[in-house]
C-alpha positions in Angstrom: -218.2 -21.9 -67.4 -215.6 -24.0 -65.6 -213.0 -25.8 -67.7 -213.0 -29.6 -67.7 -209.9 -31.7 -67.5 -209.8 -35.3 -68.6 -207.3 -37.7 -67.0 -207.0 -41.3 -68.2 -205.3 -44.0 -66.2 -204.3 -47.2 -67.9 -202.5 -50.4 -66.8 -199.0 -51.3 -67.5 -199.7 -54.6 -69.3 -201.5 -53.8 -72.6 -204.4 -51.9 -71.1 -205.6 -54.3 -68.5 -207.8 -51.6 -67.1 -208.9 -48.1 -68.2 -210.3 -45.5 -65.9 -211.3 -42.0 -66.9 -211.9 -39.3 -64.4 -213.2 -35.8 -65.2 -212.0 -33.0 -62.9 -213.4 -29.5 -62.8 -210.7 -26.9 -63.4 -210.7 -23.5 -62.0 -210.7 -20.3 -64.1 -208.4 -18.7 -61.5 -205.2 -20.7 -62.0 -201.6 -19.7 -61.8 -199.1 -20.2 -64.6 -197.0 -22.5 -62.5 -197.4 -24.4 -59.2 -196.4 -21.5 -57.0 -199.0 -19.1 -55.6 -198.0 -15.7 -54.2 -196.4 -15.7 -50.7 -197.0 -12.8 -48.3 -195.3 -13.1 -45.0 -195.1 -10.9 -41.9 -192.5 -11.9 -39.4 -193.0 -12.1 -35.6 -190.2 -11.5 -33.2 -188.0 -14.6 -32.8 -187.1 -16.1 -29.5 -184.8 -18.7 -31.0 -182.6 -16.5 -33.1 -181.0 -14.4 -30.3 -180.3 -17.6 -28.3 -178.7 -19.1 -31.4 -176.6 -16.0 -32.0 -175.5 -15.8 -28.4 -174.6 -19.5 -28.4 -172.5 -19.2 -31.5 -170.5 -16.4 -29.9 -170.0 -18.4 -26.7 -168.8 -21.4 -28.8 -166.4 -19.1 -30.7 -165.0 -17.7 -27.5 -164.6 -21.2 -26.1 -162.8 -22.5 -29.2 -160.5 -19.5 -29.2 -159.5 -20.1 -25.6 -158.8 -23.8 -26.3 -156.9 -23.2 -29.5 -153.1 -23.3 -29.2 -152.7 -19.6 -30.1 -150.2 -17.2 -28.7 -151.7 -14.9 -26.1 -151.7 -11.8 -28.3 -153.5 -13.6 -31.2 -156.0 -15.1 -28.7 -156.8 -11.7 -27.2 -157.3 -10.1 -30.7 -159.6 -12.9 -31.8 -161.6 -12.7 -28.5 -162.0 -8.9 -28.9 -163.3 -9.4 -32.5 -165.8 -12.0 -31.3 -166.9 -9.7 -28.4 -167.3 -6.8 -30.9 -169.5 -9.1 -33.1 -171.6 -10.0 -30.1 -172.1 -6.3 -29.2 -173.2 -5.5 -32.8 -175.5 -8.5 -32.9 -177.1 -7.6 -29.5 -177.6 -4.0 -30.7 -179.5 -5.2 -33.8 -181.8 -7.3 -31.6 -182.4 -4.6 -29.0 -182.8 -1.5 -31.2 -183.1 -2.4 -34.9 -182.7 0.4 -37.5 -186.2 0.9 -39.1 -184.6 1.7 -42.5 -182.8 -1.7 -42.5 -185.1 -4.0 -40.3 -187.0 -6.4 -42.5 -190.5 -7.2 -41.1 -192.0 -9.1 -44.0 -191.7 -10.3 -47.6 -193.9 -10.7 -50.6 -192.8 -13.3 -53.2 -194.5 -13.7 -56.5 -192.7 -16.7 -58.0 -194.6 -16.7 -61.3 -193.4 -13.1 -62.0 -189.9 -13.8 -60.5 -190.5 -10.9 -58.1 -189.5 -10.6 -54.5 -190.2 -7.6 -52.3 -188.8 -6.9 -48.8 -191.0 -4.9 -46.4 -189.0 -2.7 -44.0 -190.1 -1.4 -40.6 -190.3 2.1 -42.0 -193.0 1.0 -44.5 -190.7 0.9 -47.5 -190.9 -2.0 -49.9 -187.6 -2.9 -51.6 -187.6 -5.0 -54.8 -185.0 -7.7 -54.8 -182.8 -8.0 -57.9 -181.1 -11.2 -57.0 -180.9 -14.0 -54.5 -177.2 -14.6 -54.0 -177.3 -17.4 -51.5 -179.9 -19.5 -49.9 -179.9 -22.2 -47.2 -182.9 -24.1 -45.9 -182.4 -26.3 -42.8 -184.7 -27.6 -40.2 -185.8 -24.6 -38.0 -183.9 -21.9 -39.9 -183.6 -20.3 -43.3 -180.8 -18.0 -44.5 -181.1 -15.8 -47.6 -178.6 -13.3 -49.0 -180.5 -10.9 -51.1 -179.4 -7.9 -53.3 -182.1 -5.2 -53.2 -182.5 -2.9 -56.3 -180.1 0.0 -56.2 -177.8 -1.5 -53.6 -174.5 -3.2 -53.9 -174.2 -4.9 -50.5 -176.4 -7.9 -49.7 -179.2 -8.0 -47.1 -178.9 -11.1 -45.0 -182.3 -12.4 -43.9 -182.1 -15.1 -41.2 -185.5 -16.6 -40.3 -186.5 -19.1 -37.7 -189.6 -21.3 -37.7 -191.1 -19.4 -34.8 -191.4 -16.2 -36.8 -194.2 -17.5 -39.1 -196.9 -20.1 -38.9 -196.2 -23.7 -39.8 -198.0 -23.5 -43.1 -196.2 -20.3 -44.1 -192.9 -21.9 -43.1 -193.6 -24.9 -45.3 -194.6 -22.7 -48.3 -191.5 -20.5 -47.8 -189.2 -23.6 -47.7 -190.8 -24.9 -50.9 -190.5 -21.6 -52.7 -186.9 -21.2 -51.7 -186.0 -24.6 -53.0 -188.0 -24.8 -56.2 -189.4 -21.4 -57.3 -187.5 -19.5 -60.0 -185.6 -16.7 -58.2 -185.3 -13.1 -59.3 -182.1 -12.7 -61.2 -180.2 -9.7 -62.6 -180.0 -9.6 -66.4 -176.6 -9.5 -68.2 -176.4 -5.7 -67.9 -176.5 -5.9 -64.1 -179.8 -4.1 -63.8 -182.7 -6.1 -62.4 
């Protein structure tokens, strides 16, 4: 038997109008406004372009900065080293570290990362989060690890509806947090 919910609308000035509407409730409801979110990521075409562009801008700014030649060459070598490491992660990602999806259950404060090797890592804590048009950046601490996993997502990796739901969950859902003892 479905539950019934009664909503009353009344006017601002001493009850000028009163309207009652009965809505049918569902027996399958969530404890909050967030339903579980299961995402599988497609390869991104925007992310490698953005990373390469950032490295080119860094090289250009180093060349135009008024640095001594030795400092300029050291900085340029560091940027080139970063570009090689970034390109390597796009060309041949490590299956034990490559995140291909996530499962987020906001009502239970549980977030799982799915890796390319089939392993599912529970996340103890969301350290940092950034949502901007076209990109989302998350710094996550998986259970049993000390270093964060940086998850950079672009809007071309999921459908428009999944992108919208992910942005809402990141902004408003209660994140997983470590307890005071430091254990998830």
